[in-house]
Chimera marker file (.cmm) of the C-alpha trace (Angstrom):
<marker_set name="trace">
<marker id="1" x="0.186" y="0.105" z="0.111" r="1" g="1" b="0" radius="0.5"/>
<marker id="2" x="3.142" y="2.093" z="0.969" r="1" g="1" b="0" radius="0.5"/>
<marker id="3" x="4.164" y="1.871" z="-2.138" r="1" g="1" b="0" radius="0.5"/>
<marker id="4" x="1.186" y="2.456" z="-4.584" r="1" g="1" b="0" radius="0.5"/>
<marker id="5" x="0.599" y="5.679" z="-1.950" r="1" g="1" b="0" radius="0.5"/>
<marker id="6" x="4.343" y="7.010" z="-2.926" r="1" g="1" b="0" radius="0.5"/>
<marker id="7" x="3.667" y="5.763" z="-6.580" r="1" g="1" b="0" radius="0.5"/>
<marker id="8" x="0.928" y="8.024" z="-6.658" r="1" g="1" b="0" radius="0.5"/>
<marker id="9" x="2.537" y="11.342" z="-5.295" r="1" g="1" b="0" radius="0.5"/>
<marker id="10" x="5.354" y="10.573" z="-8.113" r="1" g="1" b="0" radius="0.5"/>
<marker id="11" x="2.857" y="10.672" z="-10.373" r="1" g="1" b="0" radius="0.5"/>
<marker id="12" x="1.582" y="14.377" z="-9.068" r="1" g="1" b="0" radius="0.5"/>
<marker id="13" x="4.526" y="15.899" z="-8.576" r="1" g="1" b="0" radius="0.5"/>
<marker id="14" x="6.468" y="14.660" z="-11.696" r="1" g="1" b="0" radius="0.5"/>
<marker id="15" x="3.752" y="15.463" z="-14.367" r="1" g="1" b="0" radius="0.5"/>
<marker id="16" x="3.856" y="19.206" z="-13.945" r="1" g="1" b="0" radius="0.5"/>
<marker id="17" x="7.476" y="18.980" z="-12.762" r="1" g="1" b="0" radius="0.5"/>
<marker id="18" x="7.814" y="17.403" z="-16.476" r="1" g="1" b="0" radius="0.5"/>
<marker id="19" x="5.977" y="20.046" z="-18.310" r="1" g="1" b="0" radius="0.5"/>
<marker id="20" x="7.414" y="22.866" z="-16.622" r="1" g="1" b="0" radius="0.5"/>
<marker id="21" x="11.677" y="21.312" z="-17.047" r="1" g="1" b="0" radius="0.5"/>
<marker id="22" x="13.407" y="24.137" z="-19.798" r="1" g="1" b="0" radius="0.5"/>
<marker id="23" x="15.348" y="22.456" z="-22.272" r="1" g="1" b="0" radius="0.5"/>
<marker id="24" x="17.338" y="25.754" z="-21.102" r="1" g="1" b="0" radius="0.5"/>
<marker id="25" x="18.070" y="24.101" z="-18.068" r="1" g="1" b="0" radius="0.5"/>
<marker id="26" x="19.439" y="20.387" z="-18.416" r="1" g="1" b="0" radius="0.5"/>
<marker id="27" x="21.548" y="20.588" z="-15.627" r="1" g="1" b="0" radius="0.5"/>
<marker id="28" x="19.200" y="21.127" z="-13.443" r="1" g="1" b="0" radius="0.5"/>
<marker id="29" x="16.316" y="18.817" z="-15.325" r="1" g="1" b="0" radius="0.5"/>
<marker id="30" x="19.252" y="16.108" z="-14.970" r="1" g="1" b="0" radius="0.5"/>
<marker id="31" x="19.506" y="17.273" z="-10.993" r="1" g="1" b="0" radius="0.5"/>
<marker id="32" x="15.388" y="16.986" z="-10.574" r="1" g="1" b="0" radius="0.5"/>
<marker id="33" x="16.063" y="13.703" z="-11.963" r="1" g="1" b="0" radius="0.5"/>
<marker id="34" x="18.647" y="12.563" z="-10.035" r="1" g="1" b="0" radius="0.5"/>
<marker id="35" x="17.116" y="13.852" z="-6.511" r="1" g="1" b="0" radius="0.5"/>
<marker id="36" x="13.896" y="11.928" z="-7.612" r="1" g="1" b="0" radius="0.5"/>
<marker id="37" x="15.321" y="8.893" z="-7.832" r="1" g="1" b="0" radius="0.5"/>
<marker id="38" x="17.423" y="9.021" z="-4.450" r="1" g="1" b="0" radius="0.5"/>
<marker id="39" x="13.942" y="9.867" z="-3.171" r="1" g="1" b="0" radius="0.5"/>
<marker id="40" x="12.306" y="6.320" z="-5.239" r="1" g="1" b="0" radius="0.5"/>
<marker id="41" x="15.707" y="4.127" z="-3.961" r="1" g="1" b="0" radius="0.5"/>
<marker id="42" x="14.908" y="5.095" z="-0.181" r="1" g="1" b="0" radius="0.5"/>
<marker id="43" x="11.270" y="4.135" z="-0.482" r="1" g="1" b="0" radius="0.5"/>
<marker id="44" x="12.300" y="0.832" z="-2.036" r="1" g="1" b="0" radius="0.5"/>
<marker id="45" x="15.171" y="0.448" z="0.293" r="1" g="1" b="0" radius="0.5"/>
<marker id="46" x="12.315" y="1.537" z="3.071" r="1" g="1" b="0" radius="0.5"/>
<marker id="47" x="14.725" y="4.104" z="4.524" r="1" g="1" b="0" radius="0.5"/>
<marker id="48" x="11.595" y="6.228" z="3.620" r="1" g="1" b="0" radius="0.5"/>
<marker id="49" x="8.771" y="6.460" z="5.432" r="1" g="1" b="0" radius="0.5"/>
<marker id="50" x="5.933" y="7.248" z="3.536" r="1" g="1" b="0" radius="0.5"/>
<marker id="51" x="5.314" y="10.752" z="6.075" r="1" g="1" b="0" radius="0.5"/>
<marker id="52" x="9.097" y="11.804" z="5.096" r="1" g="1" b="0" radius="0.5"/>
<marker id="53" x="8.242" y="10.668" z="1.671" r="1" g="1" b="0" radius="0.5"/>
<marker id="54" x="5.180" y="12.899" z="1.149" r="1" g="1" b="0" radius="0.5"/>
<marker id="55" x="7.458" y="16.315" z="2.483" r="1" g="1" b="0" radius="0.5"/>
<marker id="56" x="9.801" y="15.210" z="0.064" r="1" g="1" b="0" radius="0.5"/>
<marker id="57" x="8.062" y="14.646" z="-3.256" r="1" g="1" b="0" radius="0.5"/>
<marker id="58" x="6.506" y="18.220" z="-2.117" r="1" g="1" b="0" radius="0.5"/>
<marker id="59" x="9.463" y="19.810" z="-1.749" r="1" g="1" b="0" radius="0.5"/>
<marker id="60" x="10.422" y="18.064" z="-5.050" r="1" g="1" b="0" radius="0.5"/>
<marker id="61" x="7.341" y="20.291" z="-6.796" r="1" g="1" b="0" radius="0.5"/>
<marker id="62" x="8.374" y="23.666" z="-4.302" r="1" g="1" b="0" radius="0.5"/>
<marker id="63" x="11.748" y="23.120" z="-6.377" r="1" g="1" b="0" radius="0.5"/>
<marker id="64" x="9.749" y="22.292" z="-10.524" r="1" g="1" b="0" radius="0.5"/>
<marker id="65" x="7.697" y="25.602" z="-9.007" r="1" g="1" b="0" radius="0.5"/>
<marker id="66" x="10.990" y="27.641" z="-8.966" r="1" g="1" b="0" radius="0.5"/>
<marker id="67" x="12.441" y="26.442" z="-12.510" r="1" g="1" b="0" radius="0.5"/>
<marker id="68" x="9.097" y="26.646" z="-14.074" r="1" g="1" b="0" radius="0.5"/>
<marker id="69" x="8.762" y="30.597" z="-12.826" r="1" g="1" b="0" radius="0.5"/>
<marker id="70" x="12.817" y="31.333" z="-13.581" r="1" g="1" b="0" radius="0.5"/>
<marker id="71" x="11.998" y="30.090" z="-17.086" r="1" g="1" b="0" radius="0.5"/>
<marker id="72" x="8.716" y="31.776" z="-17.909" r="1" g="1" b="0" radius="0.5"/>
<marker id="73" x="9.561" y="34.261" z="-20.078" r="1" g="1" b="0" radius="0.5"/>
<marker id="74" x="11.966" y="32.275" z="-21.586" r="1" g="1" b="0" radius="0.5"/>
<marker id="75" x="15.473" y="33.421" z="-19.746" r="1" g="1" b="0" radius="0.5"/>
<marker id="76" x="16.805" y="31.666" z="-16.652" r="1" g="1" b="0" radius="0.5"/>
<marker id="77" x="18.911" y="34.798" z="-15.522" r="1" g="1" b="0" radius="0.5"/>
<marker id="78" x="21.449" y="34.932" z="-13.347" r="1" g="1" b="0" radius="0.5"/>
<marker id="79" x="20.011" y="35.453" z="-10.261" r="1" g="1" b="0" radius="0.5"/>
<marker id="80" x="17.169" y="32.630" z="-10.534" r="1" g="1" b="0" radius="0.5"/>
<marker id="81" x="19.645" y="30.109" z="-11.446" r="1" g="1" b="0" radius="0.5"/>
<marker id="82" x="21.194" y="30.498" z="-8.167" r="1" g="1" b="0" radius="0.5"/>
<marker id="83" x="17.423" y="30.715" z="-5.968" r="1" g="1" b="0" radius="0.5"/>
<marker id="84" x="16.506" y="27.505" z="-8.413" r="1" g="1" b="0" radius="0.5"/>
<marker id="85" x="19.933" y="26.079" z="-7.458" r="1" g="1" b="0" radius="0.5"/>
<marker id="86" x="19.558" y="27.433" z="-3.606" r="1" g="1" b="0" radius="0.5"/>
<marker id="87" x="16.786" y="25.327" z="-3.444" r="1" g="1" b="0" radius="0.5"/>
<marker id="88" x="17.874" y="22.266" z="-5.076" r="1" g="1" b="0" radius="0.5"/>
<marker id="89" x="21.127" y="22.530" z="-2.436" r="1" g="1" b="0" radius="0.5"/>
<marker id="90" x="18.555" y="22.255" z="0.332" r="1" g="1" b="0" radius="0.5"/>
<marker id="91" x="15.988" y="19.603" z="-1.054" r="1" g="1" b="0" radius="0.5"/>
<marker id="92" x="18.780" y="17.545" z="-1.502" r="1" g="1" b="0" radius="0.5"/>
<marker id="93" x="20.144" y="17.793" z="2.080" r="1" g="1" b="0" radius="0.5"/>
<marker id="94" x="16.381" y="16.631" z="3.508" r="1" g="1" b="0" radius="0.5"/>
<marker id="95" x="17.076" y="13.872" z="1.344" r="1" g="1" b="0" radius="0.5"/>
<marker id="96" x="19.904" y="12.919" z="2.412" r="1" g="1" b="0" radius="0.5"/>
<marker id="97" x="18.564" y="13.881" z="6.100" r="1" g="1" b="0" radius="0.5"/>
<marker id="98" x="15.502" y="11.572" z="5.318" r="1" g="1" b="0" radius="0.5"/>
<marker id="99" x="17.321" y="8.838" z="4.233" r="1" g="1" b="0" radius="0.5"/>
<marker id="100" x="19.745" y="9.124" z="6.877" r="1" g="1" b="0" radius="0.5"/>
<marker id="101" x="18.465" y="9.460" z="10.062" r="1" g="1" b="0" radius="0.5"/>
<marker id="102" x="16.971" y="6.248" z="12.539" r="1" g="1" b="0" radius="0.5"/>
<marker id="103" x="13.000" y="6.194" z="11.097" r="1" g="1" b="0" radius="0.5"/>
<marker id="104" x="12.695" y="3.123" z="8.829" r="1" g="1" b="0" radius="0.5"/>
<marker id="105" x="9.334" y="1.985" z="7.147" r="1" g="1" b="0" radius="0.5"/>
<marker id="106" x="7.675" y="-0.537" z="9.068" r="1" g="1" b="0" radius="0.5"/>
<marker id="107" x="7.920" y="-3.961" z="7.484" r="1" g="1" b="0" radius="0.5"/>
<marker id="108" x="11.411" y="-3.112" z="6.194" r="1" g="1" b="0" radius="0.5"/>
<link id1="1" id2="2" r="1" g="1" b="0" radius="0.2"/>
<link id1="2" id2="3" r="1" g="1" b="0" radius="0.2"/>
<link id1="3" id2="4" r="1" g="1" b="0" radius="0.2"/>
<link id1="4" id2="5" r="1" g="1" b="0" radius="0.2"/>
<link id1="5" id2="6" r="1" g="1" b="0" radius="0.2"/>
<link id1="6" id2="7" r="1" g="1" b="0" radius="0.2"/>
<link id1="7" id2="8" r="1" g="1" b="0" radius="0.2"/>
<link id1="8" id2="9" r="1" g="1" b="0" radius="0.2"/>
<link id1="9" id2="10" r="1" g="1" b="0" radius="0.2"/>
<link id1="10" id2="11" r="1" g="1" b="0" radius="0.2"/>
<link id1="11" id2="12" r="1" g="1" b="0" radius="0.2"/>
<link id1="12" id2="13" r="1" g="1" b="0" radius="0.2"/>
<link id1="13" id2="14" r="1" g="1" b="0" radius="0.2"/>
<link id1="14" id2="15" r="1" g="1" b="0" radius="0.2"/>
<link id1="15" id2="16" r="1" g="1" b="0" radius="0.2"/>
<link id1="16" id2="17" r="1" g="1" b="0" radius="0.2"/>
<link id1="17" id2="18" r="1" g="1" b="0" radius="0.2"/>
<link id1="18" id2="19" r="1" g="1" b="0" radius="0.2"/>
<link id1="19" id2="20" r="1" g="1" b="0" radius="0.2"/>
<link id1="20" id2="21" r="1" g="1" b="0" radius="0.2"/>
<link id1="21" id2="22" r="1" g="1" b="0" radius="0.2"/>
<link id1="22" id2="23" r="1" g="1" b="0" radius="0.2"/>
<link id1="23" id2="24" r="1" g="1" b="0" radius="0.2"/>
<link id1="24" id2="25" r="1" g="1" b="0" radius="0.2"/>
<link id1="25" id2="26" r="1" g="1" b="0" radius="0.2"/>
<link id1="26" id2="27" r="1" g="1" b="0" radius="0.2"/>
<link id1="27" id2="28" r="1" g="1" b="0" radius="0.2"/>
<link id1="28" id2="29" r="1" g="1" b="0" radius="0.2"/>
<link id1="29" id2="30" r="1" g="1" b="0" radius="0.2"/>
<link id1="30" id2="31" r="1" g="1" b="0" radius="0.2"/>
<link id1="31" id2="32" r="1" g="1" b="0" radius="0.2"/>
<link id1="32" id2="33" r="1" g="1" b="0" radius="0.2"/>
<link id1="33" id2="34" r="1" g="1" b="0" radius="0.2"/>
<link id1="34" id2="35" r="1" g="1" b="0" radius="0.2"/>
<link id1="35" id2="36" r="1" g="1" b="0" radius="0.2"/>
<link id1="36" id2="37" r="1" g="1" b="0" radius="0.2"/>
<link id1="37" id2="38" r="1" g="1" b="0" radius="0.2"/>
<link id1="38" id2="39" r="1" g="1" b="0" radius="0.2"/>
<link id1="39" id2="40" r="1" g="1" b="0" radius="0.2"/>
<link id1="40" id2="41" r="1" g="1" b="0" radius="0.2"/>
<link id1="41" id2="42" r="1" g="1" b="0" radius="0.2"/>
<link id1="42" id2="43" r="1" g="1" b="0" radius="0.2"/>
<link id1="43" id2="44" r="1" g="1" b="0" radius="0.2"/>
<link id1="44" id2="45" r="1" g="1" b="0" radius="0.2"/>
<link id1="45" id2="46" r="1" g="1" b="0" radius="0.2"/>
<link id1="46" id2="47" r="1" g="1" b="0" radius="0.2"/>
<link id1="47" id2="48" r="1" g="1" b="0" radius="0.2"/>
<link id1="48" id2="49" r="1" g="1" b="0" radius="0.2"/>
<link id1="49" id2="50" r="1" g="1" b="0" radius="0.2"/>
<link id1="50" id2="51" r="1" g="1" b="0" radius="0.2"/>
<link id1="51" id2="52" r="1" g="1" b="0" radius="0.2"/>
<link id1="52" id2="53" r="1" g="1" b="0" radius="0.2"/>
<link id1="53" id2="54" r="1" g="1" b="0" radius="0.2"/>
<link id1="54" id2="55" r="1" g="1" b="0" radius="0.2"/>
<link id1="55" id2="56" r="1" g="1" b="0" radius="0.2"/>
<link id1="56" id2="57" r="1" g="1" b="0" radius="0.2"/>
<link id1="57" id2="58" r="1" g="1" b="0" radius="0.2"/>
<link id1="58" id2="59" r="1" g="1" b="0" radius="0.2"/>
<link id1="59" id2="60" r="1" g="1" b="0" radius="0.2"/>
<link id1="60" id2="61" r="1" g="1" b="0" radius="0.2"/>
<link id1="61" id2="62" r="1" g="1" b="0" radius="0.2"/>
<link id1="62" id2="63" r="1" g="1" b="0" radius="0.2"/>
<link id1="63" id2="64" r="1" g="1" b="0" radius="0.2"/>
<link id1="64" id2="65" r="1" g="1" b="0" radius="0.2"/>
<link id1="65" id2="66" r="1" g="1" b="0" radius="0.2"/>
<link id1="66" id2="67" r="1" g="1" b="0" radius="0.2"/>
<link id1="67" id2="68" r="1" g="1" b="0" radius="0.2"/>
<link id1="68" id2="69" r="1" g="1" b="0" radius="0.2"/>
<link id1="69" id2="70" r="1" g="1" b="0" radius="0.2"/>
<link id1="70" id2="71" r="1" g="1" b="0" radius="0.2"/>
<link id1="71" id2="72" r="1" g="1" b="0" radius="0.2"/>
<link id1="72" id2="73" r="1" g="1" b="0" radius="0.2"/>
<link id1="73" id2="74" r="1" g="1" b="0" radius="0.2"/>
<link id1="74" id2="75" r="1" g="1" b="0" radius="0.2"/>
<link id1="75" id2="76" r="1" g="1" b="0" radius="0.2"/>
<link id1="76" id2="77" r="1" g="1" b="0" radius="0.2"/>
<link id1="77" id2="78" r="1" g="1" b="0" radius="0.2"/>
<link id1="78" id2="79" r="1" g="1" b="0" radius="0.2"/>
<link id1="79" id2="80" r="1" g="1" b="0" radius="0.2"/>
<link id1="80" id2="81" r="1" g="1" b="0" radius="0.2"/>
<link id1="81" id2="82" r="1" g="1" b="0" radius="0.2"/>
<link id1="82" id2="83" r="1" g="1" b="0" radius="0.2"/>
<link id1="83" id2="84" r="1" g="1" b="0" radius="0.2"/>
<link id1="84" id2="85" r="1" g="1" b="0" radius="0.2"/>
<link id1="85" id2="86" r="1" g="1" b="0" radius="0.2"/>
<link id1="86" id2="87" r="1" g="1" b="0" radius="0.2"/>
<link id1="87" id2="88" r="1" g="1" b="0" radius="0.2"/>
<link id1="88" id2="89" r="1" g="1" b="0" radius="0.2"/>
<link id1="89" id2="90" r="1" g="1" b="0" radius="0.2"/>
<link id1="90" id2="91" r="1" g="1" b="0" radius="0.2"/>
<link id1="91" id2="92" r="1" g="1" b="0" radius="0.2"/>
<link id1="92" id2="93" r="1" g="1" b="0" radius="0.2"/>
<link id1="93" id2="94" r="1" g="1" b="0" radius="0.2"/>
<link id1="94" id2="95" r="1" g="1" b="0" radius="0.2"/>
<link id1="95" id2="96" r="1" g="1" b="0" radius="0.2"/>
<link id1="96" id2="97" r="1" g="1" b="0" radius="0.2"/>
<link id1="97" id2="98" r="1" g="1" b="0" radius="0.2"/>
<link id1="98" id2="99" r="1" g="1" b="0" radius="0.2"/>
<link id1="99" id2="100" r="1" g="1" b="0" radius="0.2"/>
<link id1="100" id2="101" r="1" g="1" b="0" radius="0.2"/>
<link id1="101" id2="102" r="1" g="1" b="0" radius="0.2"/>
<link id1="102" id2="103" r="1" g="1" b="0" radius="0.2"/>
<link id1="103" id2="104" r="1" g="1" b="0" radius="0.2"/>
<link id1="104" id2="105" r="1" g="1" b="0" radius="0.2"/>
<link id1="105" id2="106" r="1" g="1" b="0" radius="0.2"/>
<link id1="106" id2="107" r="1" g="1" b="0" radius="0.2"/>
<link id1="107" id2="108" r="1" g="1" b="0" radius="0.2"/>
</marker_set>
């Protein structure tokens, strides 16, 4: 059941994020994909609880929205790029923290 919840959350986050991604920011797009893979691996291994997964997915969605706003005018300026990168750095640290805390999914 928890895997179904995680898959549903991923679908809700991934579709808008994919639609919002810009070809002008391939490194950002790749980083988002890598971070999503880290979350998926944490769910699969039991390192992430459903609550942790939901919070991380919400963080991924926030980062994707920031990227979409930054590229809305067709150009990503240096300041916008710095804000998106900072958001990604924060999200990466959160993923690490959640995966390496003492909480594990029950039954894992």
